[in-house]
C-alpha positions as a Markdown table, in Angstrom:
| # | Residue | x | y | z |
|---|---|---|---|---|
| 1 | Unk | 23.8 | 71.9 | 14.5 |
| 2 | Unk | 26.2 | 70.1 | 16.8 |
| 3 | Unk | 23.7 | 68.9 | 19.3 |
| 4 | Unk | 24.3 | 65.1 | 19.8 |
| 5 | Unk | 20.5 | 64.4 | 20.1 |
| 6 | Unk | 19.9 | 66.2 | 16.8 |
| 7 | Unk | 22.7 | 64.3 | 15.1 |
| 8 | Unk | 21.2 | 61.1 | 16.3 |
| 9 | Unk | 17.8 | 62.1 | 14.9 |
| 10 | Unk | 19.3 | 63.0 | 11.6 |
| 11 | Unk | 20.9 | 59.6 | 11.4 |
| 12 | Unk | 17.6 | 58.0 | 12.1 |
| 13 | Unk | 15.9 | 60.0 | 9.4 |
| 14 | Unk | 18.6 | 59.0 | 6.9 |
| 15 | Unk | 18.3 | 55.4 | 7.9 |
| 16 | Unk | 14.5 | 55.4 | 7.6 |
| 17 | Unk | 14.7 | 57.0 | 4.1 |
| 18 | Unk | 17.2 | 54.4 | 2.9 |
| 19 | Unk | 15.1 | 51.6 | 4.3 |
| 20 | Unk | 12.0 | 53.1 | 2.6 |
| 21 | Unk | 13.7 | 52.8 | -0.8 |
| 22 | Unk | 15.4 | 49.5 | -0.1 |
| 23 | Unk | 12.4 | 47.5 | -1.4 |
| 24 | Unk | 13.0 | 46.8 | -5.1 |
| 25 | Unk | 10.4 | 46.1 | -7.7 |
| 26 | Unk | 12.0 | 45.4 | -11.2 |
| 27 | Unk | 8.7 | 46.3 | -12.9 |
| 28 | Unk | 9.0 | 49.9 | -11.5 |
| 29 | Unk | 12.5 | 50.6 | -13.0 |
| 30 | Unk | 13.8 | 53.2 | -13.7 |
| 31 | Unk | 11.2 | 55.1 | -11.7 |
| 32 | Unk | 12.1 | 53.7 | -8.3 |
| 33 | Unk | 15.8 | 54.4 | -9.0 |
| 34 | Unk | 15.0 | 58.0 | -10.0 |
| 35 | Unk | 13.0 | 58.6 | -6.9 |
| 36 | Unk | 15.6 | 57.2 | -4.6 |
| 37 | Unk | 18.4 | 59.1 | -6.4 |
| 38 | Unk | 17.1 | 62.5 | -5.4 |
| 39 | Unk | 15.7 | 61.7 | -2.0 |
| 40 | Unk | 19.0 | 60.0 | -0.9 |
| 41 | Unk | 21.3 | 62.6 | -2.5 |
| 42 | Unk | 21.7 | 64.3 | 0.9 |
| 43 | Unk | 20.3 | 67.5 | 2.4 |
| 44 | Unk | 20.0 | 69.1 | 5.8 |
| 45 | Unk | 16.6 | 67.4 | 6.5 |
| 46 | Unk | 15.5 | 70.6 | 8.3 |
| 47 | Unk | 11.8 | 70.0 | 7.7 |
| 48 | Unk | 11.5 | 66.5 | 9.4 |
| 49 | Unk | 13.9 | 67.8 | 12.1 |
| 50 | Unk | 11.6 | 70.7 | 12.8 |
| 51 | Unk | 8.7 | 68.3 | 13.2 |
| 52 | Unk | 10.8 | 66.3 | 15.7 |
| 53 | Unk | 11.9 | 69.4 | 17.6 |
| 54 | Unk | 8.3 | 70.8 | 17.9 |
| 55 | Unk | 7.1 | 67.3 | 19.1 |
| 56 | Unk | 9.8 | 67.2 | 21.7 |
| 57 | Unk | 9.4 | 70.9 | 22.8 |
| 58 | Unk | 5.8 | 70.3 | 23.7 |
| 59 | Unk | 6.5 | 67.4 | 26.0 |
| 60 | Unk | 10.1 | 66.4 | 27.0 |
| 61 | Unk | 9.0 | 62.8 | 27.4 |
| 62 | Unk | 8.0 | 62.5 | 23.7 |
| 63 | Unk | 10.3 | 60.3 | 21.6 |
| 64 | Unk | 10.5 | 61.9 | 18.1 |
| 65 | Unk | 11.5 | 58.6 | 16.5 |
| 66 | Unk | 8.0 | 57.3 | 17.3 |
| 67 | Unk | 6.7 | 59.7 | 14.6 |
| 68 | Unk | 9.5 | 59.2 | 12.1 |
| 69 | Unk | 7.4 | 57.5 | 9.4 |
| 70 | Unk | 5.1 | 60.4 | 9.1 |
| 71 | Unk | 8.0 | 62.9 | 8.8 |
| 72 | Unk | 9.3 | 61.0 | 5.7 |
| 73 | Unk | 6.2 | 62.4 | 3.9 |
| 74 | Unk | 7.6 | 65.9 | 4.2 |
| 75 | Unk | 11.0 | 65.0 | 2.8 |
| 76 | Unk | 9.5 | 63.1 | -0.1 |
| 77 | Unk | 7.2 | 66.0 | -0.9 |
| 78 | Unk | 10.1 | 68.5 | -0.6 |
| 79 | Unk | 12.3 | 66.4 | -2.9 |
| 80 | Unk | 9.5 | 66.3 | -5.5 |
| 81 | Unk | 9.4 | 70.1 | -5.5 |
| 82 | Unk | 13.2 | 70.2 | -6.0 |
| 83 | Unk | 13.1 | 67.8 | -9.0 |
| 84 | Unk | 10.4 | 69.9 | -10.7 |
| 85 | Unk | 12.1 | 73.1 | -9.7 |
| 86 | Unk | 15.3 | 72.1 | -11.5 |
| 87 | Unk | 13.6 | 71.2 | -14.8 |
| 88 | Unk | 14.5 | 73.1 | -18.0 |
| 89 | Unk | 10.9 | 74.5 | -18.0 |
| 90 | Unk | 11.5 | 76.0 | -14.5 |
| 91 | Unk | 14.9 | 76.9 | -13.2 |
| 92 | Unk | 16.9 | 74.7 | -15.6 |
| 93 | Unk | 19.6 | 73.7 | -13.2 |
| 94 | Unk | 22.0 | 70.8 | -13.7 |
| 95 | Unk | 23.3 | 70.5 | -10.1 |
| 96 | Unk | 21.5 | 69.8 | -6.8 |
| 97 | Unk | 23.1 | 68.8 | -3.5 |
| 98 | Unk | 26.4 | 68.5 | -5.3 |
| 99 | Unk | 25.2 | 65.9 | -7.8 |
| 100 | Unk | 23.7 | 66.1 | -11.3 |
| 101 | Unk | 20.0 | 67.0 | -11.2 |
| 102 | Unk | 17.4 | 64.2 | -11.7 |
| 103 | Unk | 16.6 | 65.2 | -15.3 |
| 104 | Unk | 20.3 | 65.2 | -16.2 |
| 105 | Unk | 20.6 | 61.6 | -15.1 |
| 106 | Unk | 17.3 | 60.1 | -16.0 |
| 107 | Unk | 15.9 | 62.4 | -18.6 |
| 108 | Unk | 13.2 | 65.0 | -18.3 |
| 109 | Unk | 10.2 | 62.7 | -18.7 |
| 110 | Unk | 11.4 | 60.3 | -15.9 |
| 111 | Unk | 12.3 | 63.2 | -13.7 |
| 112 | Unk | 8.7 | 64.6 | -14.0 |
| 113 | Unk | 7.2 | 61.2 | -13.3 |
| 114 | Unk | 9.6 | 60.6 | -10.3 |
| 115 | Unk | 8.4 | 63.9 | -8.8 |
| 116 | Unk | 4.8 | 63.0 | -9.4 |
| 117 | Unk | 5.4 | 59.6 | -7.7 |
| 118 | Unk | 7.0 | 61.2 | -4.7 |
| 119 | Unk | 4.1 | 63.6 | -4.4 |
| 120 | Unk | 1.6 | 60.7 | -4.2 |
| 121 | Unk | 3.9 | 58.7 | -1.9 |
| 122 | Unk | 3.9 | 61.6 | 0.6 |
| 123 | Unk | 0.1 | 61.4 | 0.8 |
| 124 | Unk | 0.1 | 57.7 | 1.2 |
| 125 | Unk | 2.5 | 58.0 | 4.1 |
| 126 | Unk | 0.3 | 60.6 | 5.8 |
| 127 | Unk | -2.7 | 58.4 | 5.3 |
| 128 | Unk | -1.3 | 55.1 | 6.4 |
| 129 | Unk | 1.3 | 55.8 | 9.1 |
| 130 | Unk | 1.6 | 57.7 | 12.4 |
| 131 | Unk | 1.1 | 57.0 | 16.1 |
| 132 | Unk | -1.6 | 54.4 | 17.0 |
| 133 | Unk | -3.5 | 57.0 | 19.0 |
| 134 | Unk | -4.0 | 59.4 | 16.1 |
| 135 | Unk | -7.7 | 59.9 | 15.5 |
| 136 | Unk | -9.3 | 60.0 | 12.1 |
| 137 | Unk | -10.4 | 63.5 | 12.7 |
| 138 | Unk | -6.8 | 64.6 | 13.4 |
| 139 | Unk | -5.5 | 62.8 | 10.4 |
| 140 | Unk | -8.0 | 64.6 | 8.1 |
| 141 | Unk | -7.0 | 67.9 | 9.7 |
| 142 | Unk | -3.3 | 67.1 | 9.0 |
| 143 | Unk | -4.1 | 66.1 | 5.4 |
| 144 | Unk | -6.1 | 69.3 | 4.9 |
| 145 | Unk | -3.2 | 71.5 | 6.1 |
| 146 | Unk | -0.8 | 69.5 | 3.9 |
| 147 | Unk | -2.9 | 70.3 | 0.8 |
| 148 | Unk | -3.0 | 74.0 | 1.8 |
| 149 | Unk | 0.8 | 74.1 | 2.2 |
| 150 | Unk | 1.7 | 72.5 | -1.1 |
| 151 | Unk | -1.2 | 73.6 | -3.3 |
| 152 | Unk | -2.4 | 76.6 | -5.3 |
| 153 | Unk | -2.3 | 79.0 | -2.3 |
| 154 | Unk | 1.0 | 77.5 | -0.9 |
| 155 | Unk | 4.1 | 76.1 | -2.5 |
| 156 | Unk | 2.8 | 75.8 | -6.0 |
| 157 | Unk | 1.5 | 79.4 | -5.9 |
| 158 | Unk | 4.9 | 80.5 | -4.7 |
| 159 | Unk | 6.6 | 78.8 | -7.7 |
| 160 | Unk | 4.2 | 80.5 | -10.1 |
| 161 | Unk | 4.9 | 83.9 | -8.5 |
| 162 | Unk | 8.6 | 83.2 | -8.7 |
| 163 | Unk | 8.4 | 82.5 | -12.4 |
| 164 | Unk | 6.2 | 85.5 | -12.9 |
| 165 | Unk | 8.6 | 87.8 | -11.1 |
| 166 | Unk | 11.6 | 87.0 | -13.3 |
| 167 | Unk | 13.0 | 90.3 | -14.8 |
| 168 | Unk | 10.2 | 92.2 | -13.1 |
| 169 | Unk | 10.3 | 95.0 | -10.5 |
| 170 | Unk | 8.3 | 93.9 | -7.5 |
| 171 | Unk | 8.1 | 95.3 | -4.0 |
| 172 | Unk | 9.3 | 93.8 | -0.7 |
| 173 | Unk | 5.7 | 92.7 | 0.3 |
| 174 | Unk | 5.2 | 90.8 | -2.9 |
| 175 | Unk | 8.6 | 89.1 | -2.5 |
| 176 | Unk | 7.9 | 88.1 | 1.1 |
| 177 | Unk | 4.5 | 86.7 | 0.1 |
| 178 | Unk | 6.2 | 84.7 | -2.7 |
| 179 | Unk | 8.6 | 83.1 | -0.4 |
| 180 | Unk | 6.2 | 82.6 | 2.5 |
| 181 | Unk | 4.4 | 80.4 | 0.0 |
| 182 | Unk | 7.2 | 78.8 | -2.1 |
| 183 | Unk | 9.6 | 78.0 | 0.8 |
| 184 | Unk | 7.7 | 78.9 | 4.0 |
| 185 | Unk | 4.5 | 77.0 | 3.6 |
| 186 | Unk | 6.0 | 73.5 | 3.9 |
| 187 | Unk | 8.2 | 74.6 | 6.8 |
| 188 | Unk | 5.1 | 75.9 | 8.5 |
| 189 | Unk | 3.4 | 72.6 | 7.9 |
| 190 | Unk | 6.4 | 70.7 | 9.3 |
| 191 | Unk | 6.2 | 72.6 | 12.6 |
| 192 | Unk | 2.4 | 72.3 | 12.8 |
| 193 | Unk | 2.6 | 68.5 | 12.1 |
| 194 | Unk | 4.8 | 68.1 | 15.2 |
| 195 | Unk | 2.3 | 70.2 | 17.2 |
| 196 | Unk | -0.7 | 68.1 | 16.0 |
| 197 | Unk | 1.1 | 64.8 | 16.9 |
| 198 | Unk | 2.0 | 66.1 | 20.3 |
| 199 | Unk | -1.5 | 67.4 | 21.1 |
| 200 | Unk | -0.4 | 71.0 | 21.5 |
| 201 | Unk | -2.5 | 73.5 | 23.3 |
| 202 | Unk | -4.0 | 76.5 | 21.4 |
| 203 | Unk | -1.4 | 78.8 | 22.8 |
| 204 | Unk | 1.4 | 76.4 | 21.9 |
| 205 | Unk | 0.0 | 76.1 | 18.3 |
| 206 | Unk | -0.1 | 79.9 | 18.0 |
| 207 | Unk | 3.6 | 80.3 | 19.2 |
| 208 | Unk | 4.9 | 77.4 | 17.0 |
| 209 | Unk | 3.0 | 78.7 | 13.9 |
| 210 | Unk | 4.3 | 82.2 | 14.3 |
| 211 | Unk | 7.9 | 80.9 | 14.9 |
| 212 | Unk | 7.8 | 78.7 | 11.8 |
| 213 | Unk | 6.5 | 81.5 | 9.6 |
| 214 | Unk | 9.5 | 83.6 | 10.5 |
| 215 | Unk | 11.8 | 80.6 | 10.2 |
| 216 | Unk | 10.6 | 79.9 | 6.7 |
| 217 | Unk | 11.3 | 83.4 | 5.5 |
| 218 | Unk | 14.6 | 83.5 | 7.3 |
| 219 | Unk | 15.6 | 80.3 | 5.4 |
| 220 | Unk | 14.9 | 82.0 | 2.1 |
| 221 | Unk | 16.7 | 85.2 | 2.9 |
| 222 | Unk | 19.8 | 83.3 | 3.9 |
| 223 | Unk | 19.5 | 81.1 | 0.8 |
| 224 | Unk | 19.4 | 84.3 | -1.4 |
| 225 | Unk | 22.6 | 85.5 | 0.4 |
| 226 | Unk | 24.3 | 82.2 | -0.1 |
| 227 | Unk | 23.5 | 82.3 | -3.8 |
| 228 | Unk | 25.6 | 85.4 | -4.0 |
| 229 | Unk | 28.4 | 84.4 | -1.6 |
| 230 | Unk | 28.9 | 80.7 | -1.5 |
| 231 | Unk | 30.9 | 78.4 | -3.8 |
| 232 | Unk | 29.5 | 75.5 | -5.8 |
| 233 | Unk | 31.1 | 73.1 | -3.3 |
| 234 | Unk | 29.5 | 74.9 | -0.4 |
| 235 | Unk | 26.1 | 75.4 | -2.0 |
| 236 | Unk | 25.7 | 72.0 | -3.7 |
| 237 | Unk | 24.1 | 73.8 | -6.6 |
| 238 | Unk | 25.0 | 76.4 | -9.2 |
| 239 | Unk | 25.7 | 79.7 | -7.4 |
| 240 | Unk | 24.7 | 83.0 | -9.0 |
| 241 | Unk | 21.9 | 81.3 | -11.0 |
| 242 | Unk | 19.2 | 83.5 | -9.5 |
| 243 | Unk | 21.0 | 86.6 | -10.8 |
| 244 | Unk | 21.6 | 85.0 | -14.2 |
| 245 | Unk | 17.9 | 84.2 | -14.6 |
| 246 | Unk | 16.7 | 87.6 | -13.4 |
| 247 | Unk | 15.1 | 86.1 | -10.3 |
| 248 | Unk | 13.6 | 88.4 | -7.7 |
| 249 | Unk | 15.7 | 88.0 | -4.6 |
| 250 | Unk | 16.2 | 89.9 | -1.4 |
| 251 | Unk | 19.8 | 91.0 | -2.2 |
| 252 | Unk | 18.6 | 92.2 | -5.6 |
| 253 | Unk | 15.7 | 94.2 | -4.1 |
| 254 | Unk | 17.2 | 95.6 | -0.9 |
| 255 | Unk | 20.9 | 94.9 | -1.2 |
| 256 | Unk | 23.3 | 92.5 | 0.7 |
| 257 | Unk | 23.6 | 94.5 | 3.9 |
| 258 | Unk | 19.9 | 95.1 | 4.3 |
| 259 | Unk | 19.3 | 91.4 | 3.6 |
| 260 | Unk | 21.6 | 90.5 | 6.4 |
| 261 | Unk | 19.8 | 92.9 | 8.7 |
| 262 | Unk | 16.4 | 91.4 | 7.6 |
| 263 | Unk | 17.8 | 87.9 | 8.4 |
| 264 | Unk | 18.8 | 89.1 | 11.9 |
| 265 | Unk | 15.3 | 90.6 | 12.4 |
| 266 | Unk | 13.5 | 87.4 | 11.3 |
| 267 | Unk | 15.8 | 85.3 | 13.6 |
| 268 | Unk | 15.0 | 87.6 | 16.6 |
| 269 | Unk | 11.2 | 87.5 | 15.8 |
| 270 | Unk | 11.2 | 83.7 | 15.6 |
| 271 | Unk | 12.8 | 83.4 | 19.0 |
| 272 | Unk | 10.4 | 86.0 | 20.5 |
| 273 | Unk | 7.4 | 84.0 | 19.4 |
| 274 | Unk | 8.4 | 81.0 | 21.4 |
| 275 | Unk | 9.5 | 82.7 | 24.5 |
| 276 | Unk | 7.1 | 82.5 | 27.4 |
| 277 | Unk | 5.1 | 79.9 | 25.5 |
| 278 | Unk | 5.2 | 76.9 | 27.9 |
| 279 | Unk | 7.6 | 75.1 | 25.5 |
| 280 | Unk | 11.0 | 73.6 | 25.9 |
| 281 | Unk | 12.6 | 76.0 | 23.5 |
| 282 | Unk | 16.3 | 75.2 | 23.4 |
| 283 | Unk | 16.1 | 73.0 | 20.3 |
| 284 | Unk | 13.9 | 75.4 | 18.4 |
| 285 | Unk | 16.3 | 78.2 | 19.3 |
| 286 | Unk | 19.2 | 76.1 | 18.1 |
| 287 | Unk | 17.5 | 75.4 | 14.8 |
| 288 | Unk | 16.7 | 79.1 | 14.2 |
| 289 | Unk | 20.4 | 79.9 | 14.9 |
| 290 | Unk | 21.5 | 77.2 | 12.5 |
| 291 | Unk | 19.3 | 78.6 | 9.7 |
| 292 | Unk | 20.6 | 82.1 | 10.3 |
| 293 | Unk | 24.3 | 81.1 | 10.4 |
| 294 | Unk | 24.4 | 78.2 | 8.0 |
| 295 | Unk | 27.2 | 78.4 | 5.5 |
| 296 | Unk | 25.7 | 76.1 | 2.9 |
C-alpha cells in the first residue's frame, strides 16, 4: 500500500510497539526479550491497520492514532499465535518474517511461555486502554468478541481443524470454515473493533463485518498461493512447507488457477459489501486490493 496516510499509520504502529517493549525488567528475562523478538520482527500489521481504516471510514474526522493503544492488543495476540504455530508440535517451522523462529532462538519452553504472556498482555491492553469515552458496556462487548475470535470456535478451533486435516481429503466447505476460523476470525474482530470504537450504525456494522469475512478468507487463499510460488526471501518463511506437511490448502484442493479465480471472487465480494454503505470506502478498497495483489 503506497498511500502516504497508511504509511504514516504503519510507522506509528511500529513506534508504539517498540515503545511498549522498551521498558526493561531484569527479573523478567529472557521472557521480555523473547516476546519483543517476535513482535518486533516485522510484518505487514494488516490487522491494526484494518482497525484504523474502519475507524476512519465511519467518520473522516476520526484520528486513528487516538486508538493506537487498543490496536496493539491485536498484534500481540496475532504474534502469540505465530509463535505457537511455528512450534515443533504444530507446524515445526524454523523461519518466520525472515528470521529464525522464536523456539529456534530461545528454546521451545520459553517460546511457549512468550506466547502465553503475549496472550495475557493482549487482554490487559483491551481492559486498560482505549478512548476516554468508551463505556464499560462497550468494553465488555469488545472483550466478548475478542474471546469468540480467538477461542474454541475461532482461531484455536481453526488450528485444531488445520492439524486434523493434514493428509486428509476434505471438501471446499470444510476448508473455508477452517480458514474463516484460523485466519479470518481475528481479521473480522480487527474490523469490528474499529466499528465499535467509531460508534458505527447497525448497517455500517453489517457491511464492515461482511467485508472483513471475505477479506480474511482472501488473505488465506493468497497465502496458500504464495506458499507455492514465492521464494523464501519474498515469503519470509519456508515456502512449500504446506505441501511437505500434507496440509489442506486451496491450490491442493482446487488447483492454482481455480484458487486465483476464487481470490478474485472474494476480492470482488469484499468490495461489494461496502459499496452503498454510508462509509468512506477508499482505504478499505485499497486494503482489499493490497491483500489480493500482495507479493509476499
